[in-house]
C-alpha positions in Angstrom: 5.2 -2.3 8.1 6.2 -6.0 8.0 2.7 -7.2 7.1 1.2 -5.6 4.0 -1.8 -7.8 4.2 -3.8 -8.2 1.0 -2.3 -6.2 -1.8 -4.6 -4.8 -4.4 -4.2 -2.3 -7.2 -6.3 0.2 -9.1 -7.2 0.0 -12.7 -4.6 2.7 -13.6 -1.8 0.6 -12.1 -3.2 -2.5 -13.8 -3.1 -0.7 -17.1 0.5 0.6 -16.5 1.6 -3.0 -15.8 0.0 -4.3 -19.0 1.5 -1.4 -21.1 4.9 -1.5 -19.5 5.9 -5.1 -18.4 9.0 -3.7 -16.6 6.7 -2.0 -14.1 6.4 -5.3 -12.4 9.9 -4.9 -11.0 9.2 -1.3 -10.1 6.1 -2.2 -8.1 7.9 -5.1 -6.4 10.7 -2.8 -5.4 8.3 -0.2 -4.1 6.4 -2.8 -2.1 9.6 -4.0 -0.5 10.6 -0.4 0.4 7.2 0.2 2.0 7.4 -3.0 3.9 10.7 -1.9 5.4 9.2 1.5 6.5 10.9 3.4 3.6 8.1 5.9 2.8 9.7 7.0 -0.3 9.6 10.8 -1.1 7.4 11.8 1.9 8.7 14.7 4.0 10.0 14.0 7.5 6.8 15.1 9.2 4.7 12.7 7.1 7.1 9.9 7.8 6.7 10.5 11.5 3.0 10.5 11.2 3.2 7.1 9.4 5.2 5.6 12.4 2.5 6.8 14.8 -0.2 5.4 12.5 1.4 2.0 12.5 1.2 1.9 16.2 -2.5 2.8 16.1 -3.2 0.6 13.0 -4.4 3.7 11.1 -3.8 4.5 7.4 -0.1 4.5 6.3 1.0 6.2 3.0 4.1 5.9 0.9 4.9 7.9 -2.2 7.5 6.9 -4.8 8.9 8.1 -8.1 8.5 5.6 -11.1 9.1 5.7 -14.8 5.3 6.3 -15.3 4.9 9.0 -12.6 4.4 9.0 -8.9 3.0 5.9 -7.3 1.3 5.7 -3.9 0.9 2.8 -1.5 -1.8 3.1 1.1 -2.4 0.6 3.9 -5.7 0.7 5.6 -6.7 -1.6 8.5 -10.3 -3.1 8.2 -12.3 -4.6 11.0 -12.5 -8.4 10.6 -16.2 -8.4 9.5 -15.6 -5.7 6.9 -12.6 -7.5 5.6 -14.5 -10.8 5.2 -17.3 -9.0 3.2 -14.7 -7.4 0.8 -12.0 -10.1 0.5 -13.2 -13.3 2.0 -11.9 -15.2 4.9 -8.4 -13.9 6.1 -5.5 -16.2 7.0 -5.0 -14.2 10.2 -7.3 -14.2 13.3 -6.5 -10.5 14.0 -9.4 -8.2 14.7 -7.9 -5.4 12.3 -6.6 -6.7 9.0 -4.3 -4.7 6.6 -5.0 -4.1 2.9 -2.4 -2.2 0.9 -3.5 -0.5 -2.3 -1.1 0.4 -5.1 -2.4 3.5 -7.0 -1.6 6.7 -8.8 -2.3 9.9 -6.8 -5.0 10.9 -9.3 -6.9 7.7 -8.4 -7.3 8.7 -4.7 
């Protein structure tokens, strides 16, 4: 996954970070695993789908246990014009730009 792109989080994750400061380390660890193509607790078949999705620049999912429940990471690839509307001018000149969201499954 090398490039997580812009990393964003849901309100639920933001609240968990505020309520449990040690969650910062948990989230950082999860992000590092995801970046290294460790998809967490996904089954073998879903992990294989992720590797194919990476090649096609399609949505990639990771699922991980944490002290406050399961946490998902989802990377979506946005066309450059859509990315600019949502997040401003990117650093990269790529046509498809990644955005990784940290969320609880219930927030999907």
